[in-house]
N, C-alpha and C positions, 0 to 999 in steps of 0.2 A: 280426472277419472271420467267425467261425463263426456268429455271430448272424444275419448277412445271409444265409448259405447256408440256415440253418434257415428263415428267413422265406421265402425263395423256394420251398422244398420245401413249406411250409405253403400258400403261394398256389397252388401246383400242385395239391395235394390238394383245396383248396377249389374251384378251377376244375373239377376232374375230378368232384367230387360235384355241383356245380350243373349241369354239362353232362349228366351221367347222369341226375340227378333230373328236370330239366325236359324233357330229351329223351325220357324214358320216360312222363312224365305225359301228354302229349298222345295218344300212341298207346294208352295204357291207357283213357283216356276214350273215344277213337274206337272201340276194340274193344268196349266196352260198349254204345255206342249201336248199332254195326253189328249185333252179335248179338241185341240187344233188337229192332231193327226187322225182322231176318230172322225171328225167332220169331214176331213179331206177324203178318208176311206169311204164314207157314205156317199160323198159327191161323185167319187169314181165308180162305185158299184152300189146303186141304191137298193138292189135286191138283197144285199147282205146287211141291210140296216139294223135288223133285229139282233143278229149275232154280234155286230160291232157295238151296238148299244149295251148289250149284256156285258161284254168284255170290258167296255169303257166304265160301267158303273162298278164293276169288281175292282178295276184299277183305281178308280176315285176312292173307294173305301180303304184300300191299302195305303194310298198317298195321305188321305186325311188322318189315318191312324198314326202316321209319323208326326203330323202336326200336333195331334192331341198328346202324344208322348212328350213332345218338347214342352208344351204348356204344363204338363204334370210335373216335369223336371223343374220348371221355373217356379211352380208353387211349392214343391219340396224345398228349393232353395230359400223361398221366402219364409216358410214357417219352420224350418229346421234351426 
């Protein structure tokens, strides 16, 4: 009986790791692309740096929200 409980806990830990890992992988790549393109735009048109930075920070907030949601799901898996 104890082996089945340990196996269920192991599956929970595995599911938590997969949810957190893959859930943060996409936003990480997205942040890299977003910041890269924003810096490229500022390099091409330095006068528009203020507008580009404001838009970039809004985009960063939305992308980071996805990563936070993935971590919340991982913790729900752990404690449910």
